[in-house]
N, C-alpha and C positions, 0 to 999 in steps of 0.2 A: 504494500500500500504506500502511496506517495502522500507526504504531508507538505502542505503549502501554507506559508505564513505570509499574510498580505493585509491589505486594508479594504474596506468596503468601497465598491465602485471603481477599483483599479481595472482599467480596460485590458491591459496586457495580461493580467491574471485571468480575467474572464475568457480571453481568446485562447490561452493555453488550456484552460479547463474544457473548452469546447472540444479540443482535440482528445483530451483524456476521456471525455464522455463518448466521443465517436469511436475511440478504440476500446471502450469498455474497460478502462484501467481504473481500479479503485483508488480513491483519493479522499483526503480530509483537508478542508480549508479552515484555517484559523485567521479571523480578522482581529485587529487590535481592539475592537469593541467587544470581543468575546471574553468571557471570564473562565479561566481554567481552574479546576480543583485537583489537587494532588490526592490520589487515592492510595498510592503505595510508592514509597521510595526506600529501597533497601539496598545497602552496600554490604556484602558479606562474601568472604572467601574469594576475593578478587572478581566477584560478579555483582552487577548492579541490576536491580529490577525497578523499572519505573512505569507506573500506570497513572494516567491522568484522565479526567473526564471533561468533556466539552458538550454543553447542552444536554447533559444526561447520558451521553454515550461514552463508554470507557474505551480508552485507547492505550494499548500496550506498546511501549517503545520498540519492543522486539519485532513487532509486525510492520514497522516502518522500513521500507526498502530504499527510499530516497527522500530527500528534504530539499525544498526550494524556498530560500528566504527571498521574498520579493520586497516586502515593506512591513512596517509596523513593529510592535513589541508584544512579547508574551506577557499577559496580565493574569496574575494569580488572584483568585477570589479571596477577598479579605474575610476575616471572621465576622459573622453577623453581630450587629451592635449589642443585641441582648445577651450574647455569649460573654461579652467583656463587661464586667461590673464597672459602674461609673467611676469608682475609685481607681480603676486601672486605665482610664482614658489617657493619662499622661504617658503611657507606654505605647500608644498607637504608632508614633513615629518609629519606634524600635521594631514593632511588628512589621511595618511596611518595609523597613530595611532588610529584615530577615527574609521576607517574601522575595525581595529583589535578589538576594543571594541565591535562592532556589531558582528563580527565573534565569539568572546567569548560568547556573549549573545546567539547566535544561538546554540552553542555547549551545553550550559546549558539547553536550551529549549529541545533540542533533547534527552538529557539524562534524562529528566523528564518524558518521555514516556517509554514504554517497550523497553529495549535496551540490547545489548550485547557489553560490553566494552564501553569506553569513551575516549575522546581525552586526558584527564588529565593522563590516565594510562601511556602515553608515558614517563612521567617524574618521574616515581616511583623509588626512590632511592634504590640502592642495600644495602646501609648501614641501611636504615630503615627496609628493608625486613629482614635482618639478626637480627636486634634488636627485631622485632615483632616475628619472628620465635622462638628466644630464650625465649621470654616472654610467648610463648605458649608451653613451655616444649619440643621443638624440639632441637635436638643436631645440632650445627653448628660448622664448623672448627674454631679453634682459629684464630682471625682476628686482623690485625693491619694496620693502615694507617700511613706510615712513609716516610720520605725523605731520610732515610739511612737504610740499611739492619739491621734487628734485631740481637742482639748478640746471640739469640737462634739458629741461623743458625748452630752453632757448635753442637747443641744437636739433632735437628730433621729437616727433609726436609721441605721446604716451596715452595709454588707456588705463582705466581702473575698474576693478571688479571686486565682488565680495570675496573675503578670505575663506569663509566657511561655507555659505550656501548662496545660491542666486535667488532665494525666496525668503521673504520675511513672513513668518507664520503668525497671523493674527489670532486664529483659533483653529480647531480641527477641520473646519470647513472653508476657511478663507485664508489665502496667502497673497502677498503682493510680490510680483516679479521684480528682480533687481538685475537687469541686464548689464552687459559691459558697456561703458561709455567712454568717449574720448575726453581726455583732460585738456581743458582750454585755459586761456589767459585769465578768464574770470574766476577760475578755481584757485588761482595762485595764493590768495590770502586765506584759503581754508586750511585749518589745522585743528588738531585735537586727537581723536582716536587714530591708531595706526591704520593705514590704508595700503592695499596692494596696488602697486603701480608697475605697469609693464610697458616696454617699448612696443609701439604699434607696428605690426608687421603688415606691409602693403601686400595684400594677398591676390593671388591669381584665382583661387577658389578654396573652399573649406572642405574638409573630409570628416564625415562621421563614420567611425569604424566600430562595428559591434563585434566584440571578441567572445567566443564561446569555446572553451576547452581546447585552445590551440588553433582555432580557425578564425578567419576574419571575413566579415561580410560588410562591404563598404559602399558608401555613396559619396559622390562629389556634389557639393552645393555651390551653385554659382550665385553668390550673394553680393559680390563686390560692386555690381553695377546699379544696385538699388540703394538710394540714400537711407532708406529705413533699415536695411539689413547689412549695410556695408561694414559696420563695426561688430554686430552680433546678429546672426541669422535668426535668433529667437525673437527678434522684433518683427514677427511675421507680418507680411503684407498680404492680406487676404485678397485684395483686388488684383494684385500682380505678384503671384507666388514665385519664389525662386525656382529655377530649373534644377532638378535633382536627377542624377543618372547613376547607374551602377559604376563601380570603380574598383580596379585591382591595384593593391599596394605593391610597390617594388619589393622584391624578396629581402633586400638589405634592411628596409624599414620594418618589415614583418618580423625579422629576427630580433631587432632591437626592441620592438614593442613586446614580443614574447618574453624577453628578459625582464622588461619593466613589470609585466603582469606577474611573473614568477617571484620577483623580489617583493612585490606588494602583496603577495599571497592571494591573488585574485584569479578565479577561473571564469569570470564573466564580467563584462562591463562595456559601456559606451565610451569610446575614446574620441576626443576632439583634436583635430590636426588642422594646420593651415599650410597650404602650399604657396610660397611667396612668388613674386613676379620673376625672380631669377631661379625658380624651380627647386627651392630648398624646402624641406619638410620640417615643420615646427610642431612639437608636442605642446598642447595647451593643458589638458587635464583628462582624467578618466572618471566617469561616474559609474560605480559598480552596480547601482540599481536604477540607472537611468531608463528613459523610455527608448524603445527600439522600433516602434511602428514606422517612424520616419526613415528608417533604413529598410525594414521588411517590405513595406508596400511599394515605394518607388523602385527598389532594387529587385522586387519579385523574388525575395529570398525565402519567404514562408518561415520566418524565424520562430513563430509560435509552435509549429510542428517540430522544428529542430530542437527546441527546448523540451518538448514532450518526449522526443526520442532520447535525449540525453538523460532525462529523469528515469525513463523506462529501461534503456539499454546501457547507459553509461557512456554514450557516444552520439 
């Protein structure tokens, strides 16, 4: 049986599940709105037995053949309020921390079996990504984290982007996008919190490469001629969409990217690259749990089925 951890309404999860249903492959989906209850957790004689329940259904970890971490968190059901006397309410915080330790343990156990992605991939630093990519002989934009604009602004253009995420989460249902923007003269006086500043690479086109267990599925995005998408193709122009076509990476770039993914301990992820006007490849970042439909659909790669195959067959 395949276990999927996701969030409600995630389209990619739904599309992979459609394939599981078509192939009649048994699966269980856990959303981060679901509450799990530990029925049994026994560690004895080098063997571990874990049984948890989801919506009244018992699930034995031994029956899980593959695990796909898509999104979300494992949430363990807290004690009912009437079980905890009022005099012990002061210990609620400690109880929550202990449940967190159990959740972390479950995450580790799930990623000890055949899996695609893991919960820890959520916290993969962009700065570490850039450092690892450079160590694997990939070109990266000149990068600086600073609380004031670099003096080099007079010499060449810069862009700025979020260090952690491109979205500000207002609540579980609403987030504000934070795309890459060009640093201009009017920003010169801005200072305060550290900001990620990068040299702006004049691009020929962008590449979104979906990596799955050693294989690459890529598209080239011709975003440079549209003012809306010139800096960041995620500033989608619905009236005049960017041209997106299948693309094959040079073998040399593939080998370097595989080294990056292995060093980062990732077996899946969406990689963003830029090809400059002088035909140089620049690594920007990898999102381990990013969307892949914008590669799957225009590239006609049918990635949803390939993910199903990986979970079922391991390849």
